[in-house]
N, C-alpha and C positions, 0 to 999 in steps of 0.2 A: 361568195360566188367568184369564179374566175372570169376573165374578160370575155371568153367565148360564150359562157352561159349568160353573162350580163347582156351581151349584144343580142342574143336570141330572145332575151326576156323583155327588151324594150318594147313599149307599145308602138303603134303606128304614128301616133301624134301625142302632143302634150309633154314633150321633153326638150331640153336645150341641146345645142350643138355639142357642148362640153360633156353632156351625158353619154355621148357615143363612146364605144369602146376604143376607137382610134384616138379620140381626143384625150380620154382618160389615160391611155397608154403614154401619150406624150407628156401629160402632166406628171405621171408616175416617174418618168425618166428625169424630169427637170425640176420638179418642186421638192421642197424640203418635206420630210415625213414619208410615211408608208401609206400606200393606197389600200383601203379596205372597202370592198364592195358588198354591201349588206342587202339581202333579199328577205322579204317577209312572205310567208305562205299560209294559205288556208287550205289544209289538206295538201294536195299537190299543185294547187293553183297559185301562181305568183301574184301578189296583190300590192306589194310595196317594194321600192328600191331606193337606196341611199348610198352614194359614194362619199367617203370621208377620207381625209388625210390626217394621220395620227403622228404627232411629233413629240418626242420627249424633250423636256427643257428643265434641267436640274432635277428637282424632285417631283415635278409635275408633268402634265401632258397638255398639249393643245390639239383639239379635234376640230377640224375646219372643213367646210364644203362650200365654196372651193378653197384651195390653199391660197394664202395671201401672196401678193406680188406677181401674179401670173396674168393679170388683166382679164380675169374671168368674171363677167358681170353677174351671173346667176348660176347656181347649181342646186344643191339641196335635195329634198325628198321628192320622189314620184309615187303617187298612190293611185292604184287602179282598182276601184271598187267593183264588186261583182253584181251589184244591183242598182237600179235607178232610184230606189227608195232612199230618201235622205237619212232616215234612221240607220239603215244598214251601211250607207256610205260613211256616216260618222263613226259607226262602230269599227269598221275596217281601219279608218284613219287613226282612231284612238288606240286600237290594239297594236297597230304597226308602230306608232310613235312610242308607246310605252315599251315595246320590245326593243326598239332601237336604243332608247335611253338606258335601259337596263343592261344591254350588251356592252354599250360604250362606257358605262360607269360614270355617267355625267353628274350624278349627285355628289361625287367626291369633291372635297374642297380643293384638291390639287389638280383638278381637271378644268380646263377652259374650253368652252364649246362655242362655235360660231358658224351658223349656216346662213347663206344668202339664197333664199328661196327664189323660185322662178314664177312668172305670172300665172302659170297654169296650176300652181299649188295655192289654192285659195282659202284653205281652212287650217291655219296654224294654231288654233285654240288648244289642242292637246298639249302643245309645248308650254303654253302659258299656264295651263292647269298643272303642269309639272314644275312650276315655279321658275321657268325660264322667261327671259325678257323677249317680247315680240313687238317690233316696231315696223311701220310701213316704209317702203322705198318705192320709187316710181321710175317708169320708163315711158317713152312714147312708141306706140305701135300703129303704123299706117296700114289700114285694110286695103289691100290691092285686089285680091280675088280675081273676078272676071271683068273688072273695070278697064276701060280703055285708057291709054295715056292721056288723051284729051280730057276725059272725065276726071282723072286724078289731078291733072294740072289745074283744072278749074276750081278745085277745092283748096288750093294753096292761097296764101295771102297775095294781095295785089302786088306788093313789092317783090315777093319771091317770083311770081309769074313774070314780072317785067325783067328781072335779072336773068332768069332762065332763057327767055326769048332773046335778050341781048346776047347771051352766051352762044346761042345758036348761029349768030351772025359772025362770030369770031372764028379764026383759023385755029381752033383748039381741038385736038384729037384725043379722045378718051378710049383706050383699048385695054383689054385684059392682057397681062404679062405674067411670066412665071416667077421663079425664085429670084432672078436678078432684079426684077421690078419690085418684088417684095422686100428685098434688102434695101433698095433705095428708099422705099416708103418707111421702113424701120429706121434707117439712119437719119432721115429728115425729121421724123418724130422725136427721136432721141435728142437731136440737136435742138429742137424746139424747147424741150424740157430743160436742157442745159442752159439755154439763153435765159430762162425764167428762174434759174437756180433751184430747180426742183428735181427730185430723184425720179427715175423711170425704171420700174421694176423688171419688165421682161428683157431677156437677153436675145441676141440674134439667133443663136443655135435653137432656142426654144421656139421662137416665132417661125424660123425656117422649118422646123419639124411639124409645126401646126399646119403650115401651108402644104407641105409635101404629103404628110400622112393623112390629112383629111380629104385629099384628092378632089373629087367633084364637090365636096362641101366647102371649098375655099376658092375664092377668085381674087386676084390682085388687079385693081383698076388704077391705071396711071394716065394722067393728063399731060400732054406735051404740046409745045408750040410748033409752028411749021418747020422749024429747024431741028426738031427732035429734042429740044431742051425740056427738062423735067419741070412741070409746073405744080404738081401735087398728085397725091394718090391715097388709096385706102385699101386695106385688106378686109375683105368681106367674107363672112362665114355663113353657113346655111344649116339649119336644122330641117326637119321634115315640114315645119310650119312656117318658118320665118328666115329672112335674110337679116344679117346683123352688120351694122357699120362698126367694125371691130377696132382696128388700129390704123392710125394715119390721120390724114386731114389737117396737117400743120397749116395754119392760116396763110392763105396766099390769094392775091388778086392778079388778074391779067386784063389790062385795059379797062379797069374799073369794075370787073365782074368777079365775084367770088368763085374760085375754083371748087371749093367745097360744095356749093350749090349745084354746080354742073355735075360733080361726082355723084351726089345724092340722086339727081335726076336720072343719070344714066343707070344707076343700080335699080331704081324704082321701075324704069322702063323694062329692064331685063327681067325683073320679077313678074311684070305683067305679060311680057312677050317671049322671054327666053330663059326661064329659071333652070338651073342645073338639076333640080328635083321638082317634078311636076306638082307635088302637093304644097309647095311653098306659096302662100297667099298673103303674107304680111311682111312689112319692113320695119325692123326694130332700130330706132335711132340711138339706142343704148344710152340710157340715163336721162332722168328728168328731175334731178334733185338740186341743181345749181341754178339759182334765179337768173343769172346773166345768160347762161346757155339756153334756158327755157324760152327766153324771149325770141331766140332764133329758131329753135326746134319746133316751137308751137306754130310757126308759119306753114308747116307742112300739112296741117289739118289732121294730124294723127290723133288716135285715142290715147288717153292717159291710162296706163296699165299698172296697177299696184302689184307689188310683191312684198315679201316679209323677211326682215332680218331677225333671226332667232339666235339668242346668245345667253350663256350663263351669266350670273351676276356676281357681285362681290368686288372688293377693292382690286384684286388681281386682274379681273376682267376689265374693270374700268381703266386700269393702266394700260392694258393691251389694246383697247379699242382704237385709241388714236393712231397707233402705228398701223394697225390693220386697215383702217379707213384710208390712210394716206396712200398705201400701196395698191389700193383697189379703186382709186379715183381716176386712173388714166383714161379709161374708156368714156368717162362722163365729162372729161374736161378738155382734151386735146383739140385745139385747132378750130373751135367754133366761136 
């Protein structure tokens, strides 16, 4: 499928922001490997979609969805069954999975395969039946829907409520900014990683293009003091279903109050009252796999949402897993 057909084929809900054609186009320009957009059909009806990046390495190939190092938390397959019956839904999922694996040649010993599925893809069993490894991963998703900000705040932990109320008494302004604000957020995040002697995968040209090309699907939130000095910020992305706390959030406090907590709260209020896409009803805190960070993120009263990591096995894949995981930990770790 080309990107125009891909964009036309996306369902109304149930996909990630990086499944959109504009985001895939940015990834195609900046990530290693070639983008291949696969579509599965029953007759003329599109029932499955999977974007993969194929990279040649020596005598072998690496097939990934998403590509490593691009701070993409989830991608993987989208399946759109044509019937509410479980038996028929499973059949569509199984046939699409088998077709994808056959086209990609995943059974080859020289092919490494890794998909980071999204929370809406709930049945990865056909991959396990095809002898791939399937392991759970987690994120937190806060259900906003039609709830009022006061109702949402009441579901937070007592300490988080106290911190947010203390922040409302401070002279901290949180506003949305454009590319210049996005670059400040990026540079601060990059510096935070350097301080910890850790690598940071995304480049500024890539992040810049994500902000610019996703248009209404991206917002840069920046917190400043009364003198206009930068206190903290985050780049937030939007699918049709959810807002994502994507990049930023280098840890900072102002007069004893966490700037990150104030940024979270501003984004949540915008989802409730002023989302860029009317169908957005959830807030994804992006990542619930690191115990230390979960102690903080769980204070928001969000639901634990599982997804699945699907990968080929063998010694070569075992050697590659460590590097892949390191470059995809950015969004689960920075600043909290």
